[in-house]
C-alpha positions in Angstrom: -3.9 9.0 4.8 -6.0 6.4 6.6 -8.2 3.4 6.1 -11.5 2.7 7.8 -12.1 -1.0 7.1 -11.9 -3.6 9.9 -12.3 -6.9 8.0 -11.5 -8.1 4.5 -15.0 -9.5 3.9 -18.1 -8.9 5.9 -19.8 -12.3 5.3 -19.3 -15.7 3.8 -19.0 -16.2 0.0 -19.8 -19.3 -2.0 -22.4 -22.1 -1.7 -25.2 -21.4 0.8 -23.4 -18.3 1.9 -24.3 -14.6 2.5 -22.7 -13.5 -0.8 -22.8 -9.7 -0.5 -21.7 -8.1 -3.7 -18.6 -6.4 -2.4 -17.4 -9.6 -0.7 -17.9 -11.6 -3.8 -16.0 -9.1 -5.8 -13.0 -9.3 -3.5 -13.0 -13.1 -3.6 -13.1 -13.0 -7.4 -10.2 -10.6 -7.4 -8.2 -12.9 -5.1 -9.0 -16.0 -7.1 -7.5 -14.3 -10.2 -4.1 -15.0 -8.7 -4.6 -18.6 -9.8 -7.5 -18.6 -12.3 -9.2 -16.4 -14.8 -12.6 -15.4 -13.5 -14.8 -12.4 -14.2 -15.0 -9.8 -11.4 -18.7 -9.2 -11.4 -19.7 -9.2 -7.8 -22.1 -12.0 -8.4 -21.9 -15.5 -7.0 -22.5 -18.1 -9.7 -21.6 -21.7 -10.5 -18.3 -20.7 -12.0 -17.2 -19.0 -8.7 -18.3 -21.9 -6.6 -16.4 -24.3 -8.9 -13.2 -22.2 -8.5 -13.6 -22.1 -4.7 -14.0 -25.9 -4.8 -10.9 -26.3 -7.0 -8.8 -24.1 -4.7 -9.8 -26.0 -1.6 -9.1 -29.4 -3.2 -5.9 -28.6 -5.0 -4.2 -26.0 -2.8 -5.5 -26.8 0.6 -5.9 -30.6 0.1 -9.4 -30.7 1.5 -10.8 -34.2 1.3 -14.3 -32.7 0.6 -14.7 -29.1 -0.5 -17.5 -27.1 1.2 -17.3 -24.5 -1.6 -17.6 -21.7 0.9 -15.2 -19.0 2.1 -15.8 -17.9 5.7 -14.8 -14.5 7.2 -12.1 -16.0 9.5 -11.7 -19.3 7.7 -8.7 -21.2 6.5 -9.7 -20.8 2.8 -9.7 -17.0 3.0 -6.4 -16.8 4.9 -4.7 -19.1 2.3 -6.2 -17.3 -0.6 -5.0 -13.9 0.7 -1.5 -15.2 1.2 -1.3 -16.6 -2.3 -2.8 -13.5 -3.9 -0.4 -11.2 -1.9 2.6 -13.1 -3.1 1.4 -13.2 -6.7 0.5 -9.5 -6.9 4.0 -8.1 -6.1 2.4 -5.0 -4.6 0.3 -4.1 -7.7 -3.3 -3.8 -6.8 -6.4 -3.2 -8.9 -7.3 -4.5 -12.3 -10.6 -5.8 -13.8 -13.8 -5.2 -11.8 -12.2 -4.2 -8.6 -10.4 -1.3 -10.1 -13.6 0.7 -10.0 -13.8 0.4 -6.3 -11.0 2.3 -4.6 -12.4 1.6 -1.1 -12.2 -2.2 -1.7 -8.7 -1.9 -3.3 -7.4 -0.2 -0.1 -9.0 -2.9 2.1 -7.4 -5.6 0.0 -4.0 -4.0 0.0 -4.1 -3.6 3.8 -4.6 -7.3 4.2 -2.0 -8.0 1.5 0.4 -6.0 3.7 0.1 -8.2 6.7 0.3 -11.4 4.6 3.5 -10.3 2.9 5.0 -9.3 6.2 4.3 -12.7 7.7 6.0 -14.4 4.8 9.3 -12.5 5.4 12.0 -13.8 7.7 12.5 -11.3 10.3 16.1 -10.3 11.4 17.2 -11.4 14.8 16.8 -7.9 16.3 14.9 -5.1 14.7 16.5 -1.6 14.9 14.9 0.7 17.5 12.2 2.6 15.7 12.1 5.6 18.0 15.6 6.8 17.3 15.9 10.3 15.8 16.2 10.4 12.0 15.3 13.1 9.7 17.1 16.3 9.4 18.7 15.3 6.1 16.9 15.0 2.8 14.8 18.1 2.9 12.7 18.6 -0.2 13.9 21.0 -2.9 12.5 22.2 -6.2 14.5 19.5 -7.9 12.8 16.9 -5.6 9.3 18.0 -6.7 10.4 18.2 -10.3 11.7 14.6 -10.1 8.3 13.5 -8.7 6.4 15.2 -11.5 8.6 13.4 -14.0 8.0 10.1 -12.4 4.2 10.6 -12.4 3.9 12.0 -15.9 2.0 12.5 -18.1 -0.4 15.1 -16.8 0.3 15.3 -13.0 1.0 18.9 -12.1 3.6 20.1 -9.6 0.8 21.9 -7.8 -1.0 18.6 -7.2 2.0 17.0 -5.4 2.5 20.2 -3.4 -1.2 20.1 -2.4 -0.9 16.6 -1.0 2.3 17.6 0.9 0.5 20.6 2.4 -2.7 18.9 3.3 -1.2 15.8 4.8 1.5 17.6 6.8 -0.6 20.6 7.7 1.7 22.8 5.8 4.7 21.7 8.0 7.7 19.5 7.7 7.5 15.7 7.6 9.4 15.7 10.9 8.6 16.8 14.4 10.7 18.8 16.8 12.3 15.7 18.1 13.7 14.8 14.7 11.3 11.9 14.3 8.8 11.6 11.4 5.4 13.0 12.0 3.1 10.0 12.6 -0.5 9.1 13.5 -1.4 5.7 15.1 -4.6 4.0 13.9 -5.9 1.7 16.6 -8.6 0.1 14.5 -6.0 -1.0 11.9 -3.8 -2.4 14.7 -6.9 -4.3 15.9 -7.3 -5.8 12.4 -3.7 -7.1 12.3 -3.8 -8.4 15.8 -7.2 -10.0 15.3 -8.8 -8.1 18.3 -6.4 -9.8 20.7 -5.8 -6.6 22.7 -9.3 -5.1 22.7 -9.9 -5.8 26.4 -6.4 -5.4 27.8 -5.4 -2.3 25.7 -8.6 -0.6 24.6 -6.8 2.6 23.6 -4.5 0.7 21.3 -7.0 -1.7 19.8 -10.6 -0.7 19.1 -13.3 -1.0 16.4 -13.7 1.8 13.9 -16.7 4.0 14.7 -15.9 7.4 13.2 -12.9 9.2 11.8 -10.6 10.6 14.5 -12.7 9.3 17.4 -11.9 9.8 21.0 -9.3 7.0 21.2 -7.5 8.4 18.1 -7.5 11.9 19.6 -6.0 10.7 22.8 -3.3 8.7 21.0 -2.4 11.5 18.6 -3.0 14.7 20.6 0.6 15.6 19.8 3.7 13.9 18.5 5.1 12.9 21.9 1.8 11.1 22.6 1.7 9.5 19.1 5.3 8.1 19.5 4.5 6.9 23.1 1.4 5.2 21.7 3.4 3.6 18.8 6.1 2.3 21.2 3.5 0.8 23.5 1.8 -1.0 20.5 5.2 -2.2 19.3 5.7 -4.0 22.6 2.6 -6.0 21.8 3.2 -6.6 18.1 6.1 -4.9 16.3 4.9 -5.3 12.7 1.3 -4.6 13.3 2.1 -1.4 15.2 4.3 -0.1 12.3 1.8 -1.0 9.7 -1.1 0.7 11.6 0.8 4.0 11.6 0.8 6.8 9.0 4.2 8.3 8.3 5.8 11.5 7.3 4.9 14.5 5.1 2.5 12.4 3.0 1.1 10.3 5.9 1.5 7.0 4.0 0.2 4.1 6.0 2.8 1.5 7.0 0.7 -1.3 5.6 1.3 0.2 2.1 5.1 -0.6 2.3 5.0 -3.1 -0.6 3.0 -0.7 -2.8 5.6 1.9 -2.1 8.4 -0.4 -3.3 9.8 -1.8 0.0 10.5 -5.4 0.9 9.2 -5.1 4.5 7.7 -2.5 6.9 11.0 -2.0 8.7 12.7 -0.9 5.5 9.8 1.4 4.8 10.1 3.0 8.3 13.9 3.4 7.9 13.2 5.4 4.7 10.6 7.5 6.4 13.1 8.4 9.1 15.9 9.1 6.7 14.5 12.4 5.3 11.7 14.0 3.4 13.2 12.8 0.1 12.4 9.3 1.2 8.9 10.3 2.2 8.3 11.8 -1.2 9.6 8.7 -2.9 7.2 6.6 -1.0 4.3 8.8 -2.0 5.3 8.5 -5.7 5.6 4.8 -5.4 2.2 4.5 -3.8 0.7 6.7 -6.6 2.3 4.5 -9.3 1.2 1.2 -7.8 -2.4 2.1 -6.8 -4.8 1.5 -9.7 -6.5 4.7 -10.8 -4.7 7.1 -8.6 -2.2 8.5 -11.1 -5.1 9.1 -13.6 -7.2 10.8 -10.9 -4.2 13.1 -10.1 -3.7 13.9 -13.8 -7.5 14.4 -14.4 -7.8 16.6 -11.3 -10.6 14.3 -10.1 -10.4 15.4 -6.5 -13.1 13.1 -5.2 -11.3 10.0 -6.7 -8.0 11.3 -5.4 -9.5 11.5 -1.9 -11.1 8.0 -2.1 -8.0 6.3 -3.4 -5.6 8.1 -1.0 -7.6 8.5 2.1 -10.4 5.9 2.1 -14.1 6.2 1.5 -14.8 8.2 4.6 -12.6 11.1 3.4 -14.8 14.0 4.7 -13.8 17.3 3.1 -10.4 15.9 2.0 -11.2 16.5 -1.7 -12.1 20.1 -1.1 -8.9 20.7 0.9 -6.7 19.2 -1.8 -8.5 21.3 -4.4 -8.0 24.5 -2.5 -4.3 23.7 -2.0 -3.9 22.8 -5.6 -5.2 26.2 -6.7 -3.1 27.9 -4.1 0.0 26.5 -5.8 -1.1 27.6 -9.2 -2.8 24.4 -10.4 -5.0 24.7 -13.5 
């Protein structure tokens, strides 16, 4: 599971701003953490007034400019406030119809929540073997079906496990979880700081599984070496920019999966496949529209919500695996 967005909004929103519809919709969603405002994607006097109120009351601006810039103080503060208010639940209102935007917002919520946490004095080494225990059983999958009911078939969960893991375990030969490092997401969290000094670790998104991605993830030894190199630059950003385990859940989704911080999420990914399945279930429950898409067998929506808008043939692969496991 990946994500292909590089910035939360693409242009300014508010008075005398660019006001692209997607950007306006995101800002309206964020503002709903403190105010009730329709999520229409249209910039109007009501939205401008809410931006002004936020700048004056929450940021103590002497004079509000009624505008939210891409890298500005107003946007950063608004993301932090909305992230702390949402408690990991994304979606709702107008934004719920846009899974691509929901994933983008949740990615930025992830880094905001992580920044708010007080880190322990020394993080546990991430590249210590974990995983032989906690193998998935029939009872494991049955419990997942129960948690996701009504309507989600066992075959659907097995399909995701097969497609995301390539039909293999959630762990590699070394006993570490199967991972994939996403340099464009690391770039987002580190604000392009390492583009020039570490171009294989931090690069803009151009296409799915581009040359940098292939070099970083050509095998699990390479992927773990890449992750450790990125962690030396920024521990949290590296873990959040990595997909983990049998279901390849992105680290930045730790809160949506029910974890307090990304280190706790990674520890669960290392503990066994049971923990990896629990994270998958948590993500499905907290991501607006995903459980319904699973139950309705809407494979296109499943692909968008789970793997981002540039999902390629992901929907077809999930459908084939679903049928293979007896889904109807």
